[in-house]
SENUBA-805660 format. One record per atom (N, C-alpha, C): atom name; residue number from 1; x, y, z; residue in three letters. Coordinates in steps of 0.1 Angstrom, whole numbers, plus 2048, in hexadecimal, padded with zeros to 3 digits. Atoms other than C-alpha are relative to their C-alpha. Layout:
N
site site=CA, pos=NUM, px=X, py=Y, pz=Z, code=Ala
...
This chain:
136
site site=N, pos=1, px=808, py=7FC, pz=7F5, code=Met
site site=CA, pos=1, px=B2D, py=2EF, pz=EED, code=Met
site site=C, pos=1, px=7F2, py=803, pz=7FD, code=Met
site site=N, pos=2, px=80E, py=7FC, pz=805, code=Leu
site site=CA, pos=2, px=B0F, py=2FC, pz=ED9, code=Leu
site site=C, pos=2, px=7F9, py=7F3, pz=7FD, code=Leu
site site=N, pos=3, px=807, py=80C, pz=804, code=Met
site site=CA, pos=3, px=B07, py=2D9, pz=ECC, code=Met
site site=C, pos=3, px=7FE, py=7F7, pz=80C, code=Met
site site=N, pos=4, px=802, py=809, pz=7F4, code=Ile
site site=CA, pos=4, px=B0C, py=2C7, pz=EEE, code=Ile
site site=C, pos=4, px=7F6, py=806, pz=80A, code=Ile
site site=N, pos=5, px=809, py=7FB, pz=7F6, code=Thr
site site=CA, pos=5, px=AFA, py=2DF, pz=F05, code=Thr
site site=C, pos=5, px=7F6, py=80A, pz=7FB, code=Thr
site site=N, pos=6, px=809, py=7F5, pz=804, code=Gly
site site=CA, pos=6, px=AEB, py=2FD, pz=EF3, code=Gly
site site=C, pos=6, px=7F3, py=7FC, pz=7F9, code=Gly
site site=N, pos=7, px=80B, py=804, pz=808, code=Leu
site site=CA, pos=7, px=AD5, py=2ED, pz=ED9, code=Leu
site site=C, pos=7, px=7F6, py=7F7, pz=807, code=Leu
site site=N, pos=8, px=809, py=808, pz=7F8, code=Pro
site site=CA, pos=8, px=AC7, py=2D1, pz=EEF, code=Pro
site site=C, pos=8, px=7F8, py=808, pz=80B, code=Pro
site site=N, pos=9, px=808, py=7F8, pz=7F7, code=Leu
site site=CA, pos=9, px=ABE, py=2EA, pz=F0A, code=Leu
site site=C, pos=9, px=7F6, py=809, pz=7FA, code=Leu
site site=N, pos=10, px=80A, py=7F7, pz=807, code=Phe
site site=CA, pos=10, px=AAE, py=301, pz=EF1, code=Phe
site site=C, pos=10, px=7F4, py=7F8, pz=7FC, code=Phe
site site=N, pos=11, px=80B, py=808, pz=805, code=Phe
site site=CA, pos=11, px=A99, py=2E6, pz=EE1, code=Phe
site site=C, pos=11, px=7F8, py=7FA, pz=80C, code=Phe
site site=N, pos=12, px=807, py=805, pz=7F5, code=Phe
site site=CA, pos=12, px=A90, py=2D7, pz=F03, code=Phe
site site=C, pos=12, px=7F7, py=80B, pz=806, code=Phe
site site=N, pos=13, px=808, py=7F5, pz=7FB, code=Glu
site site=CA, pos=13, px=A85, py=2F9, pz=F10, code=Glu
site site=C, pos=13, px=7F5, py=804, pz=7F7, code=Glu
site site=N, pos=14, px=80A, py=7FD, pz=80A, code=Leu
site site=CA, pos=14, px=A72, py=300, pz=EF0, code=Leu
site site=C, pos=14, px=7F5, py=7F7, pz=800, code=Leu
site site=N, pos=15, px=80B, py=80A, pz=801, code=Ser
site site=CA, pos=15, px=A5F, py=2E0, pz=EEF, code=Ser
site site=C, pos=15, px=7F9, py=7FF, pz=80D, code=Ser
site site=N, pos=16, px=806, py=800, pz=7F2, code=Leu
site site=CA, pos=16, px=A59, py=2DF, pz=F15, code=Leu
site site=C, pos=16, px=7F8, py=80D, pz=802, code=Leu
site site=N, pos=17, px=807, py=7F3, pz=7FE, code=Gly
site site=CA, pos=17, px=A4F, py=304, pz=F15, code=Gly
site site=C, pos=17, px=7F3, py=800, pz=7F8, code=Gly
site site=N, pos=18, px=80D, py=800, pz=808, code=Gln
site site=CA, pos=18, px=A35, py=2FF, pz=EF9, code=Gln
site site=C, pos=18, px=7F6, py=7F6, pz=805, code=Gln
site site=N, pos=19, px=809, py=80A, pz=7FA, code=Phe
site site=CA, pos=19, px=A27, py=2E0, pz=F09, code=Phe
site site=C, pos=19, px=7FA, py=805, pz=80D, code=Phe
site site=N, pos=20, px=805, py=7FB, pz=7F3, code=Gly
site site=CA, pos=20, px=A24, py=2F0, pz=F2B, code=Gly
site site=C, pos=20, px=7FB, py=80E, pz=800, code=Gly
site site=N, pos=21, px=804, py=7F2, pz=801, code=Arg
site site=CA, pos=21, px=A1C, py=313, pz=F1F, code=Arg
site site=C, pos=21, px=806, py=809, pz=80B, code=Arg
site site=N, pos=22, px=7F9, py=7F8, pz=7F5, code=Glu
site site=CA, pos=22, px=A36, py=322, pz=F36, code=Glu
site site=C, pos=22, px=80C, py=807, pz=7F9, code=Glu
site site=N, pos=23, px=7F4, py=7F9, pz=804, code=Gly
site site=CA, pos=23, px=A53, py=339, pz=F32, code=Gly
site site=C, pos=23, px=80D, py=7F9, pz=804, code=Gly
site site=N, pos=24, px=7F4, py=807, pz=7FD, code=Pro
site site=CA, pos=24, px=A78, py=331, pz=F36, code=Pro
site site=C, pos=24, px=803, py=7FF, pz=80E, code=Pro
site site=N, pos=25, px=7FD, py=801, pz=7F1, code=Ile
site site=CA, pos=25, px=A79, py=338, pz=F5B, code=Ile
site site=C, pos=25, px=7F7, py=7F6, pz=807, code=Ile
site site=N, pos=26, px=809, py=809, pz=7F9, code=Thr
site site=CA, pos=26, px=A5A, py=325, pz=F66, code=Thr
site site=C, pos=26, px=800, py=7F2, pz=7FB, code=Thr
site site=N, pos=27, px=801, py=80E, pz=805, code=Ile
site site=CA, pos=27, px=A5D, py=307, pz=F4F, code=Ile
site site=C, pos=27, px=80C, py=7F8, pz=806, code=Ile
site site=N, pos=28, px=7F5, py=808, pz=7FA, code=Trp
site site=CA, pos=28, px=A7F, py=2FD, pz=F5F, code=Trp
site site=C, pos=28, px=7FD, py=7FC, pz=80E, code=Trp
site site=N, pos=29, px=804, py=805, pz=7F3, code=Lys
site site=CA, pos=29, px=A6D, py=2F8, pz=F80, code=Lys
site site=C, pos=29, px=7FD, py=7F1, pz=7FF, code=Lys
site site=N, pos=30, px=802, py=80E, pz=801, code=Val
site site=CA, pos=30, px=A66, py=2D5, pz=F72, code=Val
site site=C, pos=30, px=80C, py=7F8, pz=805, code=Val
site site=N, pos=31, px=7F3, py=806, pz=7FB, code=Val
site site=CA, pos=31, px=A8B, py=2CD, pz=F79, code=Val
site site=C, pos=31, px=806, py=80B, pz=809, code=Val
site site=N, pos=32, px=7FB, py=7F5, pz=7F7, code=Pro
site site=CA, pos=32, px=A95, py=2E2, pz=F98, code=Pro
site site=C, pos=32, px=80F, py=802, pz=7FE, code=Pro
site site=N, pos=33, px=7F1, py=7FF, pz=802, code=Leu
site site=CA, pos=33, px=ABA, py=2DB, pz=F90, code=Leu
site site=C, pos=33, px=803, py=80A, pz=7F5, code=Leu
site site=N, pos=34, px=7FD, py=7F7, pz=80B, code=Phe
site site=CA, pos=34, px=AB7, py=2EF, pz=F70, code=Phe
site site=C, pos=34, px=7F8, py=80D, pz=800, code=Phe
site site=N, pos=35, px=807, py=7F4, pz=7FF, code=Gln
site site=CA, pos=35, px=AA3, py=30D, pz=F7D, code=Gln
site site=C, pos=35, px=809, py=80C, pz=7FC, code=Gln
site site=N, pos=36, px=7F7, py=7F6, pz=804, code=Gly
site site=CA, pos=36, px=AC2, py=322, pz=F78, code=Gly
site site=C, pos=36, px=802, py=802, pz=7F1, code=Gly
site site=N, pos=37, px=7FF, py=7FF, pz=80F, code=Val
site site=CA, pos=37, px=AC3, py=31A, pz=F53, code=Val
site site=C, pos=37, px=7F5, py=809, pz=7FB, code=Val
site site=N, pos=38, px=80B, py=7F8, pz=805, code=Gly
site site=CA, pos=38, px=AA1, py=32A, pz=F4E, code=Gly
site site=C, pos=38, px=802, py=80F, pz=803, code=Gly
site site=N, pos=39, px=7FD, py=7F2, pz=7FC, code=Ile
site site=CA, pos=39, px=AAC, py=349, pz=F61, code=Ile
site site=C, pos=39, px=80B, py=805, pz=7F7, code=Ile
site site=N, pos=40, px=7F5, py=7FC, pz=809, code=Gly
site site=CA, pos=40, px=ACC, py=34A, pz=F4D, code=Gly
site site=C, pos=40, px=7FC, py=803, pz=7F2, code=Gly
site site=N, pos=41, px=805, py=7FE, pz=80E, code=Met
site site=CA, pos=41, px=AB9, py=347, pz=F2C, code=Met
site site=C, pos=41, px=7F9, py=80D, pz=800, code=Met
site site=N, pos=42, px=807, py=7F3, pz=800, code=Phe
site site=CA, pos=42, px=AA3, py=364, pz=F36, code=Phe
site site=C, pos=42, px=809, py=80C, pz=801, code=Phe
site site=N, pos=43, px=7F7, py=7F5, pz=7FF, code=Ile
site site=CA, pos=43, px=AC0, py=37A, pz=F40, code=Ile
site site=C, pos=43, px=807, py=802, pz=7F3, code=Ile
site site=N, pos=44, px=7F9, py=7FE, pz=80C, code=Ile
site site=CA, pos=44, px=AD3, py=373, pz=F20, code=Ile
site site=C, pos=44, px=7F6, py=806, pz=7F5, code=Ile
site site=N, pos=45, px=80A, py=7FA, pz=80A, code=Ala
site site=CA, pos=45, px=AB3, py=37A, pz=F0B, code=Ala
site site=C, pos=45, px=7FE, py=80E, pz=803, code=Ala
site site=N, pos=46, px=803, py=7F2, pz=7FC, code=Phe
site site=CA, pos=46, px=AAE, py=39A, pz=F1E, code=Phe
site site=C, pos=46, px=80C, py=809, pz=7FB, code=Phe
site site=N, pos=47, px=7F4, py=7F9, pz=804, code=Phe
site site=CA, pos=47, px=AD2, py=3A6, pz=F17, code=Phe
site site=C, pos=47, px=801, py=801, pz=7F0, code=Phe
site site=N, pos=48, px=800, py=800, pz=80F, code=Ile
site site=CA, pos=48, px=AD0, py=39C, pz=EF2, code=Ile
site site=C, pos=48, px=7F5, py=80A, pz=7FB, code=Ile
site site=N, pos=49, px=80B, py=7F6, pz=804, code=Ala
site site=CA, pos=49, px=AAF, py=3B0, pz=EEF, code=Ala
site site=C, pos=49, px=805, py=80E, pz=802, code=Ala
site site=N, pos=50, px=7FB, py=7F2, pz=7FE, code=Leu
site site=CA, pos=50, px=AC0, py=3CF, pz=EFE, code=Leu
site site=C, pos=50, px=80B, py=803, pz=7F5, code=Leu
site site=N, pos=51, px=7F6, py=7FD, pz=80A, code=Tyr
site site=CA, pos=51, px=ADE, py=3CC, pz=EE7, code=Tyr
site site=C, pos=51, px=7FB, py=802, pz=7F2, code=Tyr
site site=N, pos=52, px=806, py=7FF, pz=80E, code=Tyr
site site=CA, pos=52, px=AC9, py=3C7, pz=EC8, code=Tyr
site site=C, pos=52, px=7F9, py=80D, pz=7FF, code=Tyr
site site=N, pos=53, px=807, py=7F3, pz=800, code=Asn
site site=CA, pos=53, px=AB5, py=3E6, pz=ED1, code=Asn
site site=C, pos=53, px=80A, py=80C, pz=7FE, code=Asn
site site=N, pos=54, px=7F6, py=7F6, pz=801, code=Val
site site=CA, pos=54, px=AD5, py=3FA, pz=ED4, code=Val
site site=C, pos=54, px=805, py=801, pz=7F1, code=Val
site site=N, pos=55, px=7FC, py=800, pz=80E, code=Ile
site site=CA, pos=55, px=AE0, py=3EF, pz=EB1, code=Ile
site site=C, pos=55, px=7F6, py=806, pz=7F7, code=Ile
site site=N, pos=56, px=80B, py=7FA, pz=808, code=Ile
site site=CA, pos=56, px=ABE, py=3F8, pz=EA2, code=Ile
site site=C, pos=56, px=800, py=80F, pz=802, code=Ile
site site=N, pos=57, px=800, py=7F2, pz=7FD, code=Ala
site site=CA, pos=57, px=AC0, py=41A, pz=EB3, code=Ala
site site=C, pos=57, px=80C, py=807, pz=7F8, code=Ala
site site=N, pos=58, px=7F4, py=7FB, pz=808, code=Trp
site site=CA, pos=58, px=AE3, py=420, pz=EA3, code=Trp
site site=C, pos=58, px=7FC, py=801, pz=7F2, code=Trp
site site=N, pos=59, px=804, py=800, pz=80E, code=Ala
site site=CA, pos=59, px=AD5, py=416, pz=E81, code=Ala
site site=C, pos=59, px=7F6, py=80B, pz=7FD, code=Ala
site site=N, pos=60, px=809, py=7F5, pz=803, code=Phe
site site=CA, pos=60, px=AB8, py=42E, pz=E84, code=Phe
site site=C, pos=60, px=806, py=80E, pz=802, code=Phe
site site=N, pos=61, px=7F9, py=7F3, pz=7FE, code=Phe
site site=CA, pos=61, px=ACE, py=44A, pz=E91, code=Phe
site site=C, pos=61, px=807, py=804, pz=7F3, code=Phe
site site=N, pos=62, px=7F9, py=7FD, pz=80C, code=Tyr
site site=CA, pos=62, px=AE5, py=448, pz=E73, code=Tyr
site site=C, pos=62, px=7F8, py=801, pz=7F4, code=Tyr
site site=N, pos=63, px=809, py=7FF, pz=80B, code=Leu
site site=CA, pos=63, px=AC9, py=442, pz=E5B, code=Leu
site site=C, pos=63, px=7F9, py=80E, pz=7FF, code=Leu
site site=N, pos=64, px=807, py=7F3, pz=7FF, code=Phe
site site=CA, pos=64, px=AB6, py=462, pz=E66, code=Phe
site site=C, pos=64, px=80A, py=80B, pz=7FF, code=Phe
site site=N, pos=65, px=7F5, py=7F6, pz=802, code=Ser
site site=CA, pos=65, px=AD7, py=475, pz=E68, code=Ser
site site=C, pos=65, px=804, py=802, pz=7F2, code=Ser
site site=N, pos=66, px=7FC, py=7FF, pz=80E, code=Ser
site site=CA, pos=66, px=ADE, py=46E, pz=E44, code=Ser
site site=C, pos=66, px=7F5, py=807, pz=7F8, code=Ser
site site=N, pos=67, px=80A, py=7F9, pz=807, code=Phe
site site=CA, pos=67, px=ABD, py=47F, pz=E3A, code=Phe
site site=C, pos=67, px=801, py=80F, pz=801, code=Phe
site site=N, pos=68, px=7FE, py=7F2, pz=7FE, code=Thr
site site=CA, pos=68, px=AC9, py=4A1, pz=E45, code=Thr
site site=C, pos=68, px=807, py=807, pz=7F4, code=Thr
site site=N, pos=69, px=7FA, py=7F9, pz=80B, code=Ala
site site=CA, pos=69, px=AD5, py=4BC, pz=E2D, code=Ala
site site=C, pos=69, px=810, py=7FF, pz=800, code=Ala
site site=N, pos=70, px=7F2, py=801, pz=7FE, code=Glu
site site=CA, pos=70, px=AF8, py=4BB, pz=E3C, code=Glu
site site=C, pos=70, px=803, py=7F4, pz=809, code=Glu
site site=N, pos=71, px=7FD, py=80C, pz=7F8, code=Leu
site site=CA, pos=71, px=B05, py=49A, pz=E49, code=Leu
site site=C, pos=71, px=808, py=804, pz=80C, code=Leu
site site=N, pos=72, px=7F9, py=7FD, pz=7F4, code=Pro
site site=CA, pos=72, px=B12, py=49C, pz=E6D, code=Pro
site site=C, pos=72, px=80F, py=7FD, pz=7FF, code=Pro
site site=N, pos=73, px=7F2, py=804, pz=802, code=Trp
site site=CA, pos=73, px=B33, py=48B, pz=E62, code=Trp
site site=C, pos=73, px=806, py=807, pz=7F4, code=Trp
site site=N, pos=74, px=7FB, py=7F9, pz=80C, code=Gln
site site=CA, pos=74, px=B38, py=4A3, pz=E45, code=Gln
site site=C, pos=74, px=809, py=80C, pz=803, code=Gln
site site=N, pos=75, px=7F8, py=7F3, pz=7FD, code=Ser
site site=CA, pos=75, px=B47, py=4C2, pz=E56, code=Ser
site site=C, pos=75, px=806, py=7FF, pz=80E, code=Ser
site site=N, pos=76, px=7F9, py=7FF, pz=7F3, code=Cys
site site=CA, pos=76, px=B5D, py=4CC, pz=E73, code=Cys
site site=C, pos=76, px=7FA, py=80A, pz=809, code=Cys
site site=N, pos=77, px=806, py=7F5, pz=7F8, code=Asp
site site=CA, pos=77, px=B44, py=4E5, pz=E82, code=Asp
site site=C, pos=77, px=7F7, py=7FB, pz=80B, code=Asp
site site=N, pos=78, px=808, py=805, pz=7F6, code=His
site site=CA, pos=78, px=B36, py=4CF, pz=E9D, code=His
site site=C, pos=78, px=808, py=7FF, pz=80D, code=His
site site=N, pos=79, px=7FA, py=7FF, pz=7F2, code=Trp
site site=CA, pos=79, px=B3D, py=4CD, pz=EC3, code=Trp
site site=C, pos=79, px=80A, py=7F4, pz=802, code=Trp
site site=N, pos=80, px=7F7, py=80B, pz=7FE, code=Trp
site site=CA, pos=80, px=B4E, py=4AB, pz=EC0, code=Trp
site site=C, pos=80, px=80D, py=800, pz=7F8, code=Trp
site site=N, pos=81, px=7F4, py=7FF, pz=808, code=Asn
site site=CA, pos=81, px=B68, py=4B6, pz=EA7, code=Asn
site site=C, pos=81, px=80B, py=806, pz=807, code=Asn
site site=N, pos=82, px=7F4, py=7FB, pz=7FA, code=Thr
site site=CA, pos=82, px=B8B, py=4BC, pz=EB2, code=Thr
site site=C, pos=82, px=807, py=80A, pz=7F7, code=Thr
site site=N, pos=83, px=7F8, py=7F7, pz=809, code=Asp
site site=CA, pos=83, px=BA6, py=4D4, pz=EA5, code=Asp
site site=C, pos=83, px=806, py=7F9, pz=7F5, code=Asp
site site=N, pos=84, px=7FA, py=807, pz=80A, code=Ala
site site=CA, pos=84, px=BB4, py=4B8, pz=E91, code=Ala
site site=C, pos=84, px=7F7, py=7FD, pz=7F4, code=Ala
site site=N, pos=85, px=80A, py=803, pz=80B, code=Cys
site site=CA, pos=85, px=B95, py=4B6, pz=E7B, code=Cys
site site=C, pos=85, px=804, py=809, pz=7F4, code=Cys
site site=N, pos=86, px=7FD, py=7F9, pz=80C, code=Lys
site site=CA, pos=86, px=B9E, py=4BF, pz=E57, code=Lys
site site=C, pos=86, px=7F3, py=803, pz=7F8, code=Lys
site site=N, pos=87, px=80D, py=7FC, pz=807, code=Arg
site site=CA, pos=87, px=B83, py=4D2, pz=E44, code=Arg
site site=C, pos=87, px=801, py=7FF, pz=7F1, code=Arg
site site=N, pos=88, px=7FE, py=800, pz=80E, code=Phe
site site=CA, pos=88, px=B92, py=4CE, pz=E22, code=Phe
site site=C, pos=88, px=804, py=7F2, pz=7FA, code=Phe
site site=N, pos=89, px=7FD, py=80D, pz=806, code=Asp
site site=CA, pos=89, px=B95, py=4B1, pz=E0A, code=Asp
site site=C, pos=89, px=80E, py=801, pz=7FA, code=Asp
site site=N, pos=90, px=7F2, py=800, pz=804, code=Thr
site site=CA, pos=90, px=BB9, py=4A8, pz=E03, code=Thr
site site=C, pos=90, px=803, py=7F8, pz=7F4, code=Thr
site site=N, pos=91, px=7FD, py=809, pz=80B, code=Lys
site site=CA, pos=91, px=BB5, py=492, pz=DE5, code=Lys
site site=C, pos=91, px=806, py=807, pz=7F4, code=Lys
site site=N, pos=92, px=7FA, py=7F9, pz=80B, code=Asn
site site=CA, pos=92, px=BBC, py=4AC, pz=DCB, code=Asn
site site=C, pos=92, px=80E, py=805, pz=803, code=Asn
site site=N, pos=93, px=7F2, py=7FB, pz=7FB, code=Cys
site site=CA, pos=93, px=BDA, py=4BA, pz=DDF, code=Cys
site site=C, pos=93, px=80A, py=7F5, pz=800, code=Cys
site site=N, pos=94, px=7F7, py=80B, pz=7FF, code=Thr
site site=CA, pos=94, px=BEA, py=498, pz=DE5, code=Thr
site site=C, pos=94, px=802, py=7FA, pz=7F2, code=Thr
site site=N, pos=95, px=7FE, py=806, pz=80D, code=Ala
site site=CA, pos=95, px=BE4, py=48D, pz=DC1, code=Ala
site site=C, pos=95, px=80B, py=808, pz=7F8, code=Ala
site site=N, pos=96, px=7F6, py=7F8, pz=806, code=His
site site=CA, pos=96, px=BFB, py=4AA, pz=DB6, code=His
site site=C, pos=96, px=80D, py=801, pz=808, code=His
site site=N, pos=97, px=7F5, py=801, pz=7F7, code=Glu
site site=CA, pos=97, px=C15, py=4A0, pz=DD0, code=Glu
site site=C, pos=97, px=802, py=80C, pz=809, code=Glu
site site=N, pos=98, px=800, py=7F5, pz=7F7, code=Gly
site site=CA, pos=98, px=C0C, py=4BC, pz=DE7, code=Gly
site site=C, pos=98, px=7FC, py=7FC, pz=80E, code=Gly
site site=N, pos=99, px=804, py=802, pz=7F3, code=Ile
site site=CA, pos=99, px=C03, py=4BF, pz=E0B, code=Ile
site site=C, pos=99, px=7F7, py=80B, pz=805, code=Ile
site site=N, pos=100, px=809, py=7F6, pz=7FC, code=Met
site site=CA, pos=100, px=BE6, py=4D1, pz=E1B, code=Met
site site=C, pos=100, px=802, py=805, pz=80E, code=Met
site site=N, pos=101, px=7FE, py=7FA, pz=7F3, code=Ser
site site=CA, pos=101, px=BE9, py=4E9, pz=E38, code=Ser
site site=C, pos=101, px=7F2, py=7FF, pz=807, code=Ser
site site=N, pos=102, px=80C, py=800, pz=7F8, code=Ser
site site=CA, pos=102, px=BCF, py=4EC, pz=E54, code=Ser
site site=C, pos=102, px=7F6, py=80A, pz=7FB, code=Ser
site site=N, pos=103, px=80A, py=7F7, pz=805, code=Asn
site site=CA, pos=103, px=BBF, py=50A, pz=E43, code=Asn
site site=C, pos=103, px=7FB, py=7FD, pz=7F2, code=Asn
site site=N, pos=104, px=805, py=804, pz=80C, code=Gly
site site=CA, pos=104, px=BB9, py=4F8, pz=E23, code=Gly
site site=C, pos=104, px=809, py=803, pz=7F4, code=Gly
site site=N, pos=105, px=7F7, py=7FC, pz=80B, code=Thr
site site=CA, pos=105, px=BD6, py=506, pz=E0E, code=Thr
site site=C, pos=105, px=809, py=7F4, pz=7FC, code=Thr
site site=N, pos=106, px=7F8, py=80B, pz=805, code=Cys
site site=CA, pos=106, px=BE7, py=4EC, pz=DF8, code=Cys
site site=C, pos=106, px=80E, py=805, pz=7FC, code=Cys
site site=N, pos=107, px=7F2, py=7FC, pz=803, code=Tyr
site site=CA, pos=107, px=C0D, py=4EF, pz=DF6, code=Tyr
site site=C, pos=107, px=807, py=7F5, pz=7F9, code=Tyr
site site=N, pos=108, px=7F8, py=809, pz=808, code=Ser
site site=CA, pos=108, px=C23, py=4DF, pz=DDD, code=Ser
site site=C, pos=108, px=80E, py=800, pz=806, code=Ser
site site=N, pos=109, px=7F2, py=801, pz=7FA, code=Lys
site site=CA, pos=109, px=C47, py=4D3, pz=DE6, code=Lys
site site=C, pos=109, px=808, py=80B, pz=7FA, code=Lys
site site=N, pos=110, px=7F8, py=7F5, pz=806, code=Leu
site site=CA, pos=110, px=C54, py=4EE, pz=DCF, code=Leu
site site=C, pos=110, px=7FD, py=80D, pz=806, code=Leu
site site=N, pos=111, px=803, py=7F3, pz=7FA, code=Gln
site site=CA, pos=111, px=C43, py=50A, pz=DE2, code=Gln
site site=C, pos=111, px=806, py=802, pz=80E, code=Gln
site site=N, pos=112, px=7FB, py=7FF, pz=7F2, code=Val
site site=CA, pos=112, px=C51, py=503, pz=E05, code=Val
site site=C, pos=112, px=80E, py=7F9, pz=801, code=Val
site site=N, pos=113, px=7F3, py=807, pz=7FD, code=Asn
site site=CA, pos=113, px=C73, py=4FA, pz=E13, code=Asn
site site=C, pos=113, px=7FE, py=7F3, pz=808, code=Asn
site site=N, pos=114, px=801, py=80D, pz=7FA, code=Ser
site site=CA, pos=114, px=C7A, py=4D9, pz=E23, code=Ser
site site=C, pos=114, px=7FB, py=800, pz=80F, code=Ser
site site=N, pos=115, px=805, py=7FF, pz=7F2, code=Ser
site site=CA, pos=115, px=C75, py=4E4, pz=E47, code=Ser
site site=C, pos=115, px=7F1, py=803, pz=801, code=Ser
site site=N, pos=116, px=80F, py=7FD, pz=801, code=Asp
site site=CA, pos=116, px=C53, py=4F4, pz=E3F, code=Asp
site site=C, pos=116, px=7F8, py=7F3, pz=7FC, code=Asp
site site=N, pos=117, px=807, py=80C, pz=805, code=Trp
site site=CA, pos=117, px=C4A, py=4D4, pz=E2C, code=Trp
site site=C, pos=117, px=7FF, py=7F6, pz=80B, code=Trp
site site=N, pos=118, px=801, py=809, pz=7F5, code=Asp
site site=CA, pos=118, px=C52, py=4BF, pz=E4B, code=Asp
site site=C, pos=118, px=7F6, py=804, pz=80A, code=Asp
site site=N, pos=119, px=80A, py=7FA, pz=7F7, code=Lys
site site=CA, pos=119, px=C3D, py=4D6, pz=E61, code=Lys
site site=C, pos=119, px=7F2, py=7FD, pz=7FA, code=Lys
site site=N, pos=120, px=80D, py=803, pz=807, code=Leu
site site=CA, pos=120, px=C20, py=4D3, pz=E48, code=Leu
site site=C, pos=120, px=7FC, py=7F2, pz=801, code=Leu
site site=N, pos=121, px=802, py=80E, pz=800, code=Asn
site site=CA, pos=121, px=C24, py=4AE, pz=E47, code=Asn
site site=C, pos=121, px=7FC, py=7FB, pz=80E, code=Asn
site site=N, pos=122, px=804, py=804, pz=7F2, code=Gln
site site=CA, pos=122, px=C22, py=4AB, pz=E6D, code=Gln
site site=C, pos=122, px=7F2, py=804, pz=803, code=Gln
site site=N, pos=123, px=80E, py=7FB, pz=7FD, code=Thr
site site=CA, pos=123, px=C02, py=4C0, pz=E6F, code=Thr
site site=C, pos=123, px=7F6, py=7F8, pz=7F7, code=Thr
site site=N, pos=124, px=809, py=808, pz=808, code=Ala
site site=CA, pos=124, px=BF3, py=4AC, pz=E52, code=Ala
site site=C, pos=124, px=7FE, py=7F2, pz=806, code=Ala
site site=N, pos=125, px=801, py=80D, pz=7FA, code=Leu
site site=CA, pos=125, px=BFA, py=48B, pz=E64, code=Leu
site site=C, pos=125, px=7F6, py=7FF, pz=80B, code=Leu
site site=N, pos=126, px=809, py=7FF, pz=7F5, code=Gly
site site=CA, pos=126, px=BE6, py=496, pz=E82, code=Gly
site site=C, pos=126, px=7F2, py=803, pz=7FD, code=Gly
site site=N, pos=127, px=80E, py=7FC, pz=804, code=Met
site site=CA, pos=127, px=BC7, py=4A0, pz=E6E, code=Met
site site=C, pos=127, px=7F7, py=7F4, pz=7FE, code=Met
site site=N, pos=128, px=809, py=80B, pz=801, code=Lys
site site=CA, pos=128, px=BA8, py=48B, pz=E6E, code=Lys
site site=C, pos=128, px=7F4, py=805, pz=7F8, code=Lys
site site=N, pos=129, px=80C, py=7FD, pz=807, code=Leu
site site=CA, pos=129, px=B89, py=48B, pz=E57, code=Leu
site site=C, pos=129, px=7F5, py=802, pz=80A, code=Leu
site site=N, pos=130, px=80C, py=7FF, pz=7F7, code=Pro
site site=CA, pos=130, px=B68, py=496, pz=E66, code=Pro
site site=C, pos=130, px=7F9, py=7F3, pz=803, code=Pro
site site=N, pos=131, px=807, py=80D, pz=7FE, code=Ala
site site=CA, pos=131, px=B59, py=474, pz=E60, code=Ala
site site=C, pos=131, px=808, py=7F7, pz=80A, code=Ala
site site=N, pos=132, px=7F8, py=807, pz=7F6, code=Asp
site site=CA, pos=132, px=B76, py=464, pz=E74, code=Asp
site site=C, pos=132, px=7FD, py=804, pz=80E, code=Asp
site site=N, pos=133, px=803, py=7FB, pz=7F3, code=Glu
site site=CA, pos=133, px=B6F, py=47A, pz=E91, code=Glu
site site=C, pos=133, px=7F2, py=7FD, pz=804, code=Glu
site site=N, pos=134, px=80E, py=802, pz=7FD, code=Phe
site site=CA, pos=134, px=B49, py=475, pz=E8F, code=Phe
site site=C, pos=134, px=7FE, py=7F1, pz=805, code=Phe
site site=N, pos=135, px=802, py=80E, pz=7FD, code=Phe
site site=CA, pos=135, px=B4B, py=44F, pz=E8F, code=Phe
site site=C, pos=135, px=809, py=7FA, pz=80B, code=Phe
site site=N, pos=136, px=7F8, py=805, pz=7F5, code=Gln
site site=CA, pos=136, px=B65, py=44C, pz=EAA, code=Gln
site site=C, pos=136, px=7FE, py=808, pz=80C, code=Gln
């Protein structure tokens, strides 16, 4: 589709537009049947420009957010965090075959009975990292 219609229309509009010193809407008045093509090209270019500016704004937002002393996605103390946000790193706890509770205490399988272990496991499954909550 691109090779059959897209590129020929693009090159035709580009060469005709440079020759006639006109924009995409006015240059298609040469062929009244194709005036809608010029309007369509303008609308598509407009929406692409809007979308590109949104992407650039996101990039600048995260770039300047990363220059602060505490990253916004580093802690659970913000308005967007839920109760499922876990404030503690579980790597050391799970490396020793333990499970971390919501208050940050690491429990080993030897310290708790099986029913408490299941409860801790259920609460641990529902927990999310602050970065997960920030970016979603």
